[in-house]
N, C-alpha and C positions, 0 to 999 in steps of 0.2 A: 225962656229962662233956663230950661234944661240943656239947651245947646251951648249956652255960655258956660255952664258948670262942666259940661262934657269937654269943651275945649280947654278950659283951665286945668282940669284933672289930667288931660292928655299931655299938656305942656309939662306939668310936674312929673308925670310918669316918664316922659321922654328925657327930661333932664336927669332923673335918677338913673335911668338905664345907660345914659352916656357916662355918668360918673362911675358906674359899676365896672366898666371895662368892656372890651369887645366880646368876650366869651359869655359872661353873665348877662350882658345886655342883649346879646343875640338870643340866648335861651329864653329870656323874659319876653322879648318881642315875638319869638316863635310861639311861645305858650299862649300869649294874648291872641295872636292871629288864628292859631288853630282852635282855640276856645270859641272865638267869634264865629268861625266857619262851622264848627260842629253845632253850635246853638242855632245857627241859621238853618242847617239841615233838619234839626229836630222841629223847628217851627214850620218848615215846609211840609214835613211829614204830618204834623198835626193839622195844618190847613187842608192837605189832601184828604186826610181821614174825615174831616168835617164836611168837605164838599161832596165826597163820594157816598156819604152816609145817606143823603137824601135822594140819590140817584136810583131810579127803579131798576130792578134786575132785568136782564135781557131774556125774553121768552120767545124762542124761535117758533114754537107751535102757534102762539097767539099771533105773531107777525104773519105766518103763512096763512092762517085763517083770515086775517084782515085783508091780505092780498087777494085771496080767493074771492072774498065778498066784493072787493073793488072790481075785479075782473068780471065777475058775474053781473054786477050792476052796469058796467060799461057795455057788456054784450046785450043786455036787455034794452038799454037806451039807444044803442047805435046799431 
């Protein structure tokens, strides 16, 4: 239902922009496209912030210690 409403409103907006003339219609179209792109960027930033919030911080000391324990264990076994 939302897609049908969106299509209908887009048809009306396109007709209005054609009636306004080339300069005003172009400015209106540019404003709409720029607004959509900026909103998309803000949404991507929000998604990135939410995904990286749960990511653990990189700890090189802990990783080096775990590698040391693995090497030590492999030398004892082999």
